[in-house]
C-alpha positions as CSV (number, residue, x, y, z in Angstrom):
1,X,10.4,-7.2,-32.4
2,X,9.7,-10.3,-30.8
3,X,12.2,-9.0,-27.7
4,X,10.2,-5.8,-27.3
5,X,6.8,-8.4,-27.1
6,X,8.4,-10.8,-24.4
7,X,9.7,-7.3,-22.5
8,X,6.1,-6.3,-22.5
9,X,4.8,-9.4,-21.4
10,X,7.0,-9.7,-18.8
11,X,6.1,-6.2,-17.7
12,X,2.7,-6.8,-17.4
13,X,3.1,-10.1,-15.3
14,X,5.3,-8.6,-13.2
15,X,2.4,-5.8,-12.7
16,X,-0.1,-8.0,-12.0
17,X,1.5,-9.7,-9.6
18,X,2.1,-6.7,-7.7
19,X,-1.3,-5.7,-8.0
20,X,-2.3,-8.8,-6.9
21,X,-0.2,-8.1,-3.9
22,X,-1.7,-5.2,-2.9
23,X,-5.3,-5.8,-2.7
24,X,-4.5,-9.4,-1.0
25,X,-2.7,-6.7,1.5
26,X,-5.8,-3.7,1.6
27,X,-8.0,-6.9,2.3
28,X,-6.1,-8.0,5.6
29,X,-7.6,-6.5,8.5
30,X,-5.6,-5.3,11.2
31,X,-6.9,-7.1,14.0
32,X,-3.1,-7.6,15.7
33,X,-2.1,-5.5,18.9
34,X,1.2,-4.9,21.0
35,X,1.0,-7.2,24.3
36,X,0.2,-3.8,26.6
37,X,-2.3,-2.3,24.4
38,X,-4.2,-5.7,24.7
39,X,-3.7,-6.2,28.2
40,X,-5.1,-2.8,28.9
41,X,-7.9,-3.4,25.8
42,X,-9.1,-6.7,27.1
43,X,-12.5,-7.4,28.2
44,X,-16.1,-6.9,26.9
45,X,-16.0,-3.0,28.1
46,X,-13.8,-2.0,26.1
47,X,-14.9,-3.2,22.8
48,X,-15.4,0.1,21.3
49,X,-11.7,1.7,22.4
50,X,-10.1,-1.1,21.1
51,X,-11.4,-0.9,17.7
52,X,-10.4,2.7,18.0
53,X,-7.1,1.8,18.6
54,X,-6.9,-0.6,15.3
55,X,-8.4,2.0,13.4
56,X,-5.8,4.6,15.0
57,X,-2.8,1.6,13.9
58,X,-4.5,1.3,10.4
59,X,-4.4,5.2,9.9
60,X,-0.6,5.5,11.1
61,X,-0.1,2.7,8.3
62,X,-1.8,4.0,5.6
63,X,-0.2,7.5,5.7
64,X,3.9,6.3,4.2
65,X,2.5,4.4,1.9
66,X,0.3,7.3,0.3
67,X,3.2,9.8,0.8
68,X,5.4,7.9,-1.2
69,X,2.9,6.9,-3.8
70,X,2.1,10.4,-4.5
71,X,6.1,11.3,-4.7
72,X,6.7,8.3,-7.2
73,X,3.9,9.7,-9.0
74,X,4.8,13.2,-9.3
75,X,8.7,12.0,-10.3
76,X,6.9,9.5,-13.1
77,X,4.9,12.7,-14.1
78,X,8.2,15.0,-14.6
79,X,10.2,11.7,-15.7
80,X,7.5,11.8,-18.5
81,X,6.8,15.0,-19.5
82,X,11.0,15.7,-20.2
83,X,10.9,12.8,-22.3
84,X,8.3,14.4,-24.5
85,X,10.1,17.6,-24.4
86,X,12.9,15.8,-25.7
87,X,11.3,14.3,-28.6
């Protein structure tokens, strides 16, 4: 009985840690650019273009994570539905 409580507490700590990391990474803005992009978009006249490039980078970065999360959720649902049918 005590080992189940310890395992549950450790799983809870791990989940909280992972959630904290995810929230931290979401808050970070993507202001970095490659050297060529920075040279091409530097200057006051290209502010809108630079923001558009940064938004495009973030958009392209988010899509793979979304796909992995969706696939992981679907696998989790399949696993839990098989487990319920077995009981």
